[in-house]
N, C-alpha and C positions, 0 to 999 in steps of 0.2 A: 224591519223584517219580522214576521210573526214567529211565535215560539215553536209552532208546528213546523215551520219552514226551517228554522235553526236545527231542530231535532233531526229533520230529514237529511240535512247537510252534514251533520256531526261526524258520522263514520268516515265519509270521504275527506272531511277536513282534517281529522286526526292523521289519517294515512298520508295526506299531502304535506302536512307539517313535518312529519318524519322524513319524507322524501326530500323536502326542501332543505332540511338540516344536512342530510348526507350529500346533497348536490352542492351546497355551499362549502362543505368540508373538502370534497374532491376538487371543486373548481378553484378554491383558494390555493391548494397545494400544487396543482399541476394543470388546471384547466379541464374542460370536458364535463362541467356540471350539467349541461343540457342533455347529455346522454342518460343522466339519472332522472332529471326533473321532467323533461318533456314526455317520455313514455309513461311516467307516473300520472301526469295530467290526462293524457289521452286514454289511459286505462280507467281512471277514476271518474272522469267526466265525459263519457262518449256522447252524451246528448248535446254537448255544446259545439259550436263551430270551430274549425281549426284556427281561424283568425283569433277567436277569443282565447283559446288555449295558448297560442303563441304569444299573445299580448300579456296574458297572466304570467307565463314563464319569464318573459323579458322584464316585467315589473318586479317580480321576486328576485331574479338574478342580478338586476341592476344594483339593488341595495347590498346584496352579498358581495358583489364585485367591488363596489365602492368601499365597503368596510375593509375588504382584503387589501385594496389599493392604499387606503389610509394607513393600515397597520404596516405594510411593507415600506411605504414612504418614510415612516418614522424610524424604521430599523435597518433598512438596507440602502446603500448608496449605489446609484446607477446614473448614467449620463442623461440628464433631463432633456437637453435640446433635441436629440433625434427622437426621443419618446414622444415629446409634445408635437413635433412635426408630423410624426406618424399618426398620432391621435387626431390631429386636425383633418388630415385627408381621409382618415378612416371614418370620421363622422359624416363627411359629405358623401363619400362613396357608399357608405352603408345605406343611406337614403336612396341613392341611385340603384343599388342592388335590390332593395325592397320593391322599388318600382318595376325593375326588370323581371321580377318573379312572374308577373302576368304575361311576359313576352317570351321567356325562355323556359322550356320544360325542364324540371329538376332532374328527370331521368337522364337527360343528355349530359348533365354535369357529373353524375356519379362515377362513371368509368375514369374520367380524368382525375378526380380527387382521390380515387382509390389508388391509381398509379402513383400519384404524388406521395400519398401516405406510405406506400411500400418503399419508395425510394428514400423517404425521410427516415424510416425505421432502419433500412439497410445502412445508410450513412452513419447513423448514430451508433449502431452496433459495431461496424467496422472500425470507426474512429474511437478507440477506447478512451482517449482523453477529451472527447468532444463534450464541452460544457463542464469539464472537471476543474479547469483553471480559469481564473478571472484575468483575462488579458485584454482590457479595453483598448480600443483603437482611438487614435486622435480623431476628433470630430471636426471635419472641414466641410467645404461646400459639397464635395462628392458624397460624404456620408449623410449630410442633411438631405441632399437630393434623393439618395437611396431610401432614406426614411420616409420621404413623401411618397415615393413609388410603392414602398412596402405597405404603408398605411392605406393607400388607395386600393391596392389589390386585396388586402385582407378585409378592409371595410366593405368592398363590393361583394366579396365572397360571403361575409357574415350576413349582409342584408339579403343576399340571394338564396343562400343555402344554410350555412351555419355550423354544422358539426365539425369539431376539430379546430375551430378558430384559435383558441388558446394555445393548442399544441403547435400550430403553424407559427404563431407569433414567437413562442419560446424558441423554436428551431431557428427562425430567422434572426432573432436578436443574438443568439449564440454564434451562428454562422457568419454574420456580416458585421457584428459590432464587438465580438470577442468577449461577451459576457459569460459568466458561468450560469449553471441552471438556476440557482437561487435568484440572482439578479435579473436574469431573463424572465423568470416567472413574475418577479415584482414589476418589471417594465411592461410585461404583457397586460397586467391588470389595468394600467392607465389607459392603454389603447382600447381594451375591452369596455371600460367605462364609457368611452366616446361612442363606440358602436351600439352599446345598449341604450344610451341616451338618444341616439338617432332613431333607433327602432321605437322607443317610447314616444317620441315626438309624432309618430304616425299612429301608434296603437291607442294612446290615451285619448287624443281628441276625437278619434273615430269610434270610441266606445268599445274597443275590443280588449277590455280588461275586466275580469270577474273579481271585483274588489273584495267580496266576501271571502274569497279564497286567497287572493293575491296579497292582502295585507298581512294575515297571519303567516303565510308562506315567506314573505319578505323578512319578518322577524326571525323565523327559524333559519332562513338562509344566511342572515347576518351572524347568528350564533354559530352556524356551521363554518362560516368564513373565518371567524376568530379561532375556532378549533383547528382549521386547516392551516392557517398562517402560523399558528403556534407549532404545529407538527413540522412544517417546512423550515421554520427558523431554528428549531431545535435539531432537526435531522440534517439540515444543510443540503448541499449539492448531492451527496451520494444517495440520500433518500429520495430526493426529487427526480434524479435520473432514473431510478428504478420505477417510480410511479409513472414517469413520463413514458418509458418503454411499454409498461403494462397498458397504459391508456391508449397508446397508438395501436397496439395489438388488438385491443377491444374495438377500436374504431375501424380497423381494417376488417375484422371479422363481421361487424355489423354492416358496414357499407358493402362488403362482398356479398353478404346474404341478401341485402336489399337489391343489389344489382343483378345477381344471377338467379335468385329464387323467383324474382318477378319477371325474368326473361322468358 
């Protein structure tokens, strides 16, 4: 790449590196890094195709999520069997969801997801002890079957649409497996690694990754992920619960605006 080309890219690159750091921090703590990183990419690089920007986002976030997952796995204990079962089906169905993007209009999905987010927020606020205590359930065939279904649904959603995937995973791990917010966040990262890897298996071979931006952003995303996991591990469940509620409110506001402003 020529020096003139590098100079032309420099202002956007600095901005996107800062955005990627913040996205990694938020995503590692409670999920939702895409809410920070994707708008940053679309704002800074409007001349590129949506596929290239989505691929660049997935490339960067994969490394941040992997770093967060590694850090959590070293410091937090959670039941691995259902998490790995969910990750396996999430990988497969994320690929199917990405394929279905061309068949199903995203605008048809928004009202349903908005309703689910509102219900999830209401449930979390009404149940004051939701996610406050770690009461893991015994893992049998029923729980493993539930993990497979959960991974399939979330994986398909992530491939098809995406926003709020981490929040949905955290909610489901708490609701159906009795984890607290800290352990549910840790478990969600493992499943997110699988869905991101599935997306990259499509974006990278098809050339939809802007490596000049994606590589520096990945480094910044990893740095943000370490900062986010440090915050979560130090603050524990009370901090993550507050961040989770805040993120879901932001998701509802954004999706509500996208749904009704465009109507």
